[in-house]
C-alpha positions as CSV (number, residue, x, y, z in Angstrom):
1,X,-38.6,-78.0,-172.2
2,X,-37.5,-75.0,-170.1
3,X,-39.0,-74.6,-166.7
4,X,-40.7,-71.6,-165.0
5,X,-42.2,-71.0,-161.6
6,X,-43.9,-73.8,-159.9
7,X,-46.0,-73.7,-156.7
8,X,-47.0,-76.2,-154.0
9,X,-50.1,-76.8,-156.2
10,X,-48.1,-77.6,-159.4
11,X,-46.9,-75.6,-162.3
12,X,-47.7,-71.9,-162.6
13,X,-50.0,-70.7,-165.4
14,X,-47.0,-69.7,-167.5
15,X,-45.3,-73.1,-167.0
16,X,-48.6,-74.9,-167.7
17,X,-48.8,-73.1,-171.1
18,X,-45.3,-74.3,-172.0
19,X,-46.1,-77.8,-170.8
20,X,-49.4,-77.9,-172.8
21,X,-47.4,-76.9,-175.9
22,X,-44.8,-79.6,-175.2
23,X,-47.6,-82.1,-174.8
24,X,-49.1,-81.0,-178.2
25,X,-45.7,-81.5,-179.9
26,X,-45.4,-85.0,-178.3
27,X,-49.0,-85.9,-179.3
28,X,-48.3,-84.9,-182.9
29,X,-45.1,-87.0,-182.9
30,X,-42.8,-84.1,-183.3
31,X,-41.2,-84.7,-179.9
32,X,-41.1,-88.4,-178.9
33,X,-39.0,-87.6,-175.9
34,X,-39.5,-84.6,-173.6
35,X,-36.5,-83.4,-171.6
36,X,-37.7,-81.4,-168.7
37,X,-35.4,-78.8,-167.1
38,X,-35.7,-76.3,-164.3
39,X,-34.4,-75.2,-161.0
40,X,-35.3,-75.7,-157.4
41,X,-36.8,-72.8,-155.5
42,X,-37.7,-73.0,-151.8
43,X,-37.7,-76.9,-152.1
44,X,-40.1,-76.7,-155.1
45,X,-38.5,-78.8,-157.9
46,X,-39.6,-77.6,-161.3
47,X,-38.5,-80.8,-163.0
48,X,-40.6,-82.9,-160.6
49,X,-43.6,-80.6,-161.0
50,X,-43.3,-80.6,-164.8
51,X,-42.9,-84.4,-165.0
52,X,-46.0,-85.0,-162.8
53,X,-48.0,-82.6,-165.0
54,X,-47.0,-84.3,-168.3
55,X,-47.7,-87.7,-166.8
56,X,-51.2,-86.5,-165.8
57,X,-51.7,-85.4,-169.4
58,X,-51.0,-88.9,-170.6
59,X,-47.4,-88.7,-171.7
60,X,-45.8,-92.1,-170.8
61,X,-43.1,-92.1,-168.2
62,X,-40.5,-93.3,-170.6
63,X,-41.1,-90.3,-172.9
64,X,-40.2,-87.8,-170.1
65,X,-36.6,-87.5,-168.9
66,X,-35.1,-85.0,-166.4
67,X,-32.5,-82.7,-167.8
68,X,-30.3,-81.5,-165.0
69,X,-28.8,-79.1,-163.9
70,X,-31.3,-76.6,-165.3
71,X,-31.3,-73.6,-163.0
72,X,-30.4,-71.3,-166.0
73,X,-30.7,-71.3,-169.7
74,X,-26.9,-71.9,-169.9
75,X,-27.1,-74.9,-167.6
76,X,-30.0,-76.4,-169.5
77,X,-28.3,-76.1,-172.9
78,X,-25.2,-77.7,-171.5
79,X,-27.2,-80.5,-170.0
80,X,-29.0,-81.1,-173.3
81,X,-25.7,-81.2,-175.1
82,X,-24.4,-83.8,-172.6
83,X,-27.6,-85.9,-173.0
84,X,-27.8,-85.8,-176.8
85,X,-24.1,-86.3,-177.2
86,X,-23.3,-86.9,-180.8
87,X,-26.7,-85.6,-181.9
88,X,-28.6,-88.9,-182.0
89,X,-31.7,-87.1,-180.8
90,X,-32.6,-84.7,-183.5
91,X,-34.2,-82.5,-184.3
92,X,-34.1,-80.8,-180.9
93,X,-37.1,-78.6,-180.2
94,X,-36.8,-76.3,-177.2
95,X,-40.1,-75.2,-175.6
96,X,-40.3,-72.0,-173.7
97,X,-42.1,-68.7,-173.8
98,X,-41.6,-66.5,-176.9
99,X,-39.6,-63.8,-175.1
100,X,-37.0,-66.5,-174.1
101,X,-36.4,-67.8,-177.7
102,X,-33.5,-65.5,-178.7
103,X,-31.5,-66.3,-175.6
104,X,-32.0,-70.0,-176.1
105,X,-30.9,-69.8,-179.7
106,X,-27.8,-67.7,-178.9
107,X,-26.7,-69.9,-176.0
108,X,-27.3,-73.1,-178.1
109,X,-25.2,-71.6,-180.9
110,X,-22.4,-70.7,-178.5
111,X,-22.4,-74.3,-177.2
112,X,-22.6,-75.9,-180.6
113,X,-26.1,-77.3,-180.2
114,X,-28.6,-77.1,-183.0
115,X,-32.0,-76.2,-181.5
116,X,-35.3,-75.1,-182.9
117,X,-37.4,-73.0,-180.4
118,X,-41.1,-73.5,-180.2
119,X,-43.4,-71.4,-178.0
120,X,-47.1,-71.4,-177.3
121,X,-48.9,-68.8,-179.3
122,X,-50.1,-67.2,-176.0
123,X,-49.1,-67.5,-172.4
124,X,-50.3,-65.5,-169.4
125,X,-47.1,-63.4,-169.5
126,X,-47.4,-62.7,-173.3
127,X,-51.0,-61.7,-172.9
128,X,-50.5,-59.3,-170.0
129,X,-49.0,-56.2,-171.7
130,X,-47.1,-54.8,-168.7
131,X,-45.7,-58.2,-167.8
132,X,-44.7,-58.9,-171.4
133,X,-42.9,-55.5,-171.8
134,X,-41.0,-56.2,-168.6
135,X,-40.1,-59.7,-169.6
136,X,-39.1,-58.6,-173.0
137,X,-36.8,-55.8,-171.6
138,X,-35.3,-58.3,-169.0
139,X,-34.6,-60.7,-171.8
140,X,-32.7,-58.1,-173.7
141,X,-30.5,-57.6,-170.6
142,X,-30.2,-61.4,-170.2
143,X,-29.1,-61.8,-173.9
144,X,-26.4,-59.2,-173.3
145,X,-25.5,-60.9,-170.0
146,X,-25.1,-64.3,-171.6
147,X,-22.9,-62.7,-174.4
148,X,-20.3,-61.9,-171.7
149,X,-17.5,-64.4,-171.3
150,X,-18.7,-67.4,-169.2
151,X,-16.2,-66.6,-166.4
152,X,-17.6,-63.0,-166.0
153,X,-21.3,-64.0,-166.1
154,X,-20.8,-66.7,-163.4
155,X,-19.7,-64.2,-160.8
156,X,-23.3,-63.3,-160.0
157,X,-26.0,-65.8,-159.0
158,X,-28.8,-65.6,-161.5
159,X,-30.6,-68.9,-160.8
160,X,-34.4,-69.4,-160.3
161,X,-34.5,-67.8,-156.9
162,X,-32.3,-64.8,-157.8
163,X,-33.0,-61.1,-158.1
164,X,-32.9,-61.5,-161.9
165,X,-36.0,-63.7,-161.8
166,X,-37.8,-61.6,-159.2
167,X,-37.1,-58.1,-160.8
168,X,-39.5,-58.6,-163.8
169,X,-42.3,-59.7,-161.4
170,X,-41.7,-56.6,-159.1
171,X,-41.7,-54.3,-162.2
172,X,-44.9,-55.9,-163.5
173,X,-46.5,-55.3,-160.1
174,X,-46.9,-59.1,-159.4
175,X,-44.5,-59.1,-156.4
176,X,-44.0,-56.5,-153.7
177,X,-40.7,-54.5,-153.8
178,X,-39.4,-56.2,-150.6
179,X,-39.2,-59.5,-152.4
180,X,-36.6,-58.1,-154.8
181,X,-34.1,-57.7,-152.0
182,X,-34.9,-60.9,-150.1
183,X,-31.8,-63.1,-149.9
184,X,-32.1,-66.1,-152.1
185,X,-32.1,-69.7,-150.7
186,X,-29.1,-70.6,-152.9
187,X,-27.1,-67.6,-151.8
188,X,-27.8,-68.5,-148.1
189,X,-26.6,-72.1,-148.7
190,X,-23.6,-70.9,-150.8
191,X,-24.8,-72.8,-153.9
192,X,-23.3,-71.4,-157.1
193,X,-25.1,-71.6,-160.4
194,X,-23.1,-71.9,-163.5
């Protein structure tokens, strides 16, 4: 279960759509264990927010497990690979938004993890044309970025509070331009995301 923005009031609408989809997979028995992954932005922990939301929906505590680190797609796949080890948890179903599916599949293949991606039919970002176009375009760039050698791609911070996550929101008119150039919390604290 890939994270997305969370707020002091809980998961964003986009993240709730993903969580509702994961809950539905769990309810049908397709996903008996939900690994929740995400980053921390301005002291808001996506994993904690996601876990609380799933528990409110009735998923038992032992069916939700944190998957860390998860500040990027690469980190999440690596953490999943570490957790599942020899593949004793299969099949692995990754839940995210549709525009994210290609990058998840590509990164999982690079890391030797077999993953099926499942996305909600609609999310707030896939229903809003301008936002969807921007997200789709930014995913094309992200897929190309992730295809770079790992050592090259790691030179620039692209975690949850980075310019890469703010740019689509600025282009979609959901954030003012000044937010694009705000220094990220992780950069201020010299935290490096891999």
